[in-house]
C-alpha atoms as an extended CHARMM CRD file, in Angstrom:
* protein
*
       106  EXT
         1         1  UNK       CA             35.8870000000       60.5400000000      175.5160000000  PROA      1               0.0000000000
         2         2  UNK       CA             34.8390000000       56.9800000000      176.0990000000  PROA      2               0.0000000000
         3         3  UNK       CA             36.7080000000       54.0980000000      174.4860000000  PROA      3               0.0000000000
         4         4  UNK       CA             33.6300000000       53.1960000000      172.4050000000  PROA      4               0.0000000000
         5         5  UNK       CA             33.4100000000       56.7210000000      170.9320000000  PROA      5               0.0000000000
         6         6  UNK       CA             37.1230000000       56.7460000000      170.0480000000  PROA      6               0.0000000000
         7         7  UNK       CA             36.8080000000       53.3200000000      168.3820000000  PROA      7               0.0000000000
         8         8  UNK       CA             33.7900000000       54.5140000000      166.3750000000  PROA      8               0.0000000000
         9         9  UNK       CA             35.6480000000       57.6520000000      165.2760000000  PROA      9               0.0000000000
        10        10  UNK       CA             38.6750000000       55.6070000000      164.1450000000  PROA      10              0.0000000000
        11        11  UNK       CA             36.3980000000       53.1900000000      162.2940000000  PROA      11              0.0000000000
        12        12  UNK       CA             34.6210000000       56.0830000000      160.5830000000  PROA      12              0.0000000000
        13        13  UNK       CA             37.9670000000       57.6090000000      159.5920000000  PROA      13              0.0000000000
        14        14  UNK       CA             39.1920000000       54.2960000000      158.1250000000  PROA      14              0.0000000000
        15        15  UNK       CA             35.9830000000       53.8000000000      156.1270000000  PROA      15              0.0000000000
        16        16  UNK       CA             36.1080000000       57.3310000000      154.7500000000  PROA      16              0.0000000000
        17        17  UNK       CA             39.8200000000       57.1820000000      153.8440000000  PROA      17              0.0000000000
        18        18  UNK       CA             38.9690000000       54.9930000000      150.8660000000  PROA      18              0.0000000000
        19        19  UNK       CA             36.8520000000       57.8760000000      149.5440000000  PROA      19              0.0000000000
        20        20  UNK       CA             39.7040000000       60.4050000000      149.4800000000  PROA      20              0.0000000000
        21        21  UNK       CA             41.5420000000       58.9390000000      146.4830000000  PROA      21              0.0000000000
        22        22  UNK       CA             40.4550000000       57.8310000000      143.0390000000  PROA      22              0.0000000000
        23        23  UNK       CA             40.3500000000       54.0080000000      142.9190000000  PROA      23              0.0000000000
        24        24  UNK       CA             41.6190000000       54.0360000000      139.3200000000  PROA      24              0.0000000000
        25        25  UNK       CA             44.5530000000       56.4690000000      139.2800000000  PROA      25              0.0000000000
        26        26  UNK       CA             45.0050000000       57.0450000000      143.0520000000  PROA      26              0.0000000000
        27        27  UNK       CA             44.8940000000       60.8550000000      142.7010000000  PROA      27              0.0000000000
        28        28  UNK       CA             43.3230000000       62.7130000000      145.6270000000  PROA      28              0.0000000000
        29        29  UNK       CA             39.8300000000       64.0600000000      145.0380000000  PROA      29              0.0000000000
        30        30  UNK       CA             39.3590000000       67.8030000000      145.2040000000  PROA      30              0.0000000000
        31        31  UNK       CA             36.5280000000       69.1480000000      147.3190000000  PROA      31              0.0000000000
        32        32  UNK       CA             35.1200000000       70.9770000000      144.2990000000  PROA      32              0.0000000000
        33        33  UNK       CA             34.5260000000       67.6260000000      142.5550000000  PROA      33              0.0000000000
        34        34  UNK       CA             32.7620000000       66.0350000000      145.5420000000  PROA      34              0.0000000000
        35        35  UNK       CA             28.9970000000       66.5270000000      145.6050000000  PROA      35              0.0000000000
        36        36  UNK       CA             26.4420000000       65.3150000000      148.1190000000  PROA      36              0.0000000000
        37        37  UNK       CA             23.5230000000       63.8710000000      146.1620000000  PROA      37              0.0000000000
        38        38  UNK       CA             21.4060000000       62.6800000000      149.0540000000  PROA      38              0.0000000000
        39        39  UNK       CA             21.6820000000       62.8840000000      152.8090000000  PROA      39              0.0000000000
        40        40  UNK       CA             19.7010000000       61.4510000000      155.6980000000  PROA      40              0.0000000000
        41        41  UNK       CA             20.3640000000       60.8680000000      159.3760000000  PROA      41              0.0000000000
        42        42  UNK       CA             22.1540000000       57.5730000000      158.7440000000  PROA      42              0.0000000000
        43        43  UNK       CA             23.2540000000       57.6900000000      155.0800000000  PROA      43              0.0000000000
        44        44  UNK       CA             25.0190000000       60.0630000000      152.7050000000  PROA      44              0.0000000000
        45        45  UNK       CA             25.4530000000       59.5110000000      148.9720000000  PROA      45              0.0000000000
        46        46  UNK       CA             28.3170000000       61.3170000000      147.2430000000  PROA      46              0.0000000000
        47        47  UNK       CA             29.3000000000       61.7260000000      143.5990000000  PROA      47              0.0000000000
        48        48  UNK       CA             33.0730000000       62.0960000000      143.2200000000  PROA      48              0.0000000000
        49        49  UNK       CA             34.8450000000       62.9940000000      139.9770000000  PROA      49              0.0000000000
        50        50  UNK       CA             38.5900000000       62.6480000000      139.6070000000  PROA      50              0.0000000000
        51        51  UNK       CA             40.3110000000       65.7590000000      138.2120000000  PROA      51              0.0000000000
        52        52  UNK       CA             43.1620000000       63.6580000000      136.8170000000  PROA      52              0.0000000000
        53        53  UNK       CA             41.4970000000       60.7350000000      134.9840000000  PROA      53              0.0000000000
        54        54  UNK       CA             37.8910000000       62.0900000000      134.9140000000  PROA      54              0.0000000000
        55        55  UNK       CA             36.4350000000       58.8290000000      136.2790000000  PROA      55              0.0000000000
        56        56  UNK       CA             33.4460000000       59.0640000000      138.6000000000  PROA      56              0.0000000000
        57        57  UNK       CA             32.3930000000       57.1720000000      141.7140000000  PROA      57              0.0000000000
        58        58  UNK       CA             29.1170000000       56.9870000000      143.6070000000  PROA      58              0.0000000000
        59        59  UNK       CA             29.9460000000       56.5940000000      147.2800000000  PROA      59              0.0000000000
        60        60  UNK       CA             27.4140000000       55.3800000000      149.8210000000  PROA      60              0.0000000000
        61        61  UNK       CA             28.3150000000       56.0350000000      153.4710000000  PROA      61              0.0000000000
        62        62  UNK       CA             25.9740000000       54.4760000000      156.0140000000  PROA      62              0.0000000000
        63        63  UNK       CA             26.1410000000       54.6510000000      159.7900000000  PROA      63              0.0000000000
        64        64  UNK       CA             24.4070000000       51.9440000000      161.7640000000  PROA      64              0.0000000000
        65        65  UNK       CA             24.6250000000       50.0120000000      165.0010000000  PROA      65              0.0000000000
        66        66  UNK       CA             27.7140000000       48.1620000000      163.7480000000  PROA      66              0.0000000000
        67        67  UNK       CA             29.5590000000       51.3670000000      162.8120000000  PROA      67              0.0000000000
        68        68  UNK       CA             30.2030000000       53.1670000000      159.5400000000  PROA      68              0.0000000000
        69        69  UNK       CA             30.2860000000       51.3660000000      156.2130000000  PROA      69              0.0000000000
        70        70  UNK       CA             31.3110000000       52.9250000000      152.9100000000  PROA      70              0.0000000000
        71        71  UNK       CA             30.8090000000       51.5210000000      149.4420000000  PROA      71              0.0000000000
        72        72  UNK       CA             32.1660000000       53.0900000000      146.2760000000  PROA      72              0.0000000000
        73        73  UNK       CA             30.8680000000       52.1890000000      142.8120000000  PROA      73              0.0000000000
        74        74  UNK       CA             32.5440000000       53.2960000000      139.5970000000  PROA      74              0.0000000000
        75        75  UNK       CA             30.0110000000       54.9550000000      137.3070000000  PROA      75              0.0000000000
        76        76  UNK       CA             29.7450000000       56.7120000000      133.9880000000  PROA      76              0.0000000000
        77        77  UNK       CA             26.8840000000       58.8780000000      135.2750000000  PROA      77              0.0000000000
        78        78  UNK       CA             27.3770000000       62.5970000000      135.7640000000  PROA      78              0.0000000000
        79        79  UNK       CA             26.3140000000       64.0370000000      139.1300000000  PROA      79              0.0000000000
        80        80  UNK       CA             23.0980000000       65.3420000000      137.5460000000  PROA      80              0.0000000000
        81        81  UNK       CA             22.2580000000       61.9660000000      135.9900000000  PROA      81              0.0000000000
        82        82  UNK       CA             22.9860000000       60.1440000000      139.2510000000  PROA      82              0.0000000000
        83        83  UNK       CA             20.7370000000       62.5510000000      141.1700000000  PROA      83              0.0000000000
        84        84  UNK       CA             17.8890000000       61.8710000000      138.7050000000  PROA      84              0.0000000000
        85        85  UNK       CA             18.3330000000       58.0920000000      139.0250000000  PROA      85              0.0000000000
        86        86  UNK       CA             18.2810000000       58.3030000000      142.8270000000  PROA      86              0.0000000000
        87        87  UNK       CA             14.9790000000       60.2100000000      142.7430000000  PROA      87              0.0000000000
        88        88  UNK       CA             13.2210000000       57.5830000000      140.6420000000  PROA      88              0.0000000000
        89        89  UNK       CA             10.5780000000       55.3780000000      142.1880000000  PROA      89              0.0000000000
        90        90  UNK       CA             11.8530000000       51.9560000000      143.2730000000  PROA      90              0.0000000000
        91        91  UNK       CA             10.7600000000       48.8520000000      141.3950000000  PROA      91              0.0000000000
        92        92  UNK       CA              8.3110000000       46.7730000000      143.4270000000  PROA      92              0.0000000000
        93        93  UNK       CA              8.4900000000       43.0190000000      143.9710000000  PROA      93              0.0000000000
        94        94  UNK       CA              5.3220000000       42.6480000000      141.9230000000  PROA      94              0.0000000000
        95        95  UNK       CA              6.8900000000       44.4450000000      138.9600000000  PROA      95              0.0000000000
        96        96  UNK       CA              9.9600000000       42.1930000000      139.0960000000  PROA      96              0.0000000000
        97        97  UNK       CA              7.7110000000       39.1110000000      139.1770000000  PROA      97              0.0000000000
        98        98  UNK       CA              5.6800000000       40.4050000000      136.1990000000  PROA      98              0.0000000000
        99        99  UNK       CA              8.8490000000       40.9010000000      134.1400000000  PROA      99              0.0000000000
       100       100  UNK       CA             10.1390000000       37.4710000000      135.1490000000  PROA      100             0.0000000000
       101       101  UNK       CA              6.8690000000       35.8240000000      134.0710000000  PROA      101             0.0000000000
       102       102  UNK       CA              6.8020000000       37.7970000000      130.8400000000  PROA      102             0.0000000000
       103       103  UNK       CA             10.3600000000       36.8240000000      129.9050000000  PROA      103             0.0000000000
       104       104  UNK       CA              9.8290000000       33.1460000000      130.7200000000  PROA      104             0.0000000000
       105       105  UNK       CA              6.6510000000       32.9130000000      128.6380000000  PROA      105             0.0000000000
       106       106  UNK       CA              8.3900000000       34.0000000000      125.4340000000  PROA      106             0.0000000000
């Protein structure tokens, strides 16, 4: 293995380590409470539920030119609710501008 591949694997392992334990109570996640909500070539979105404290986290793992980056967000959404939210159409720039104008004209 080349040095670059080993470095990338270590980086990936470090980024994913933060997803193995609940950020609130530090209990290890069980595989049965880890669901993949969305997956593409460069990104995977997980929903993790802690067996101990019942808190939930949405975890975004993205692989790019700079390596692997993971981001965990505490949520009160169930896996089903999170999946529905992820499937919704994105809000366009025009829609944001319309809302901004509407709110500032009141």
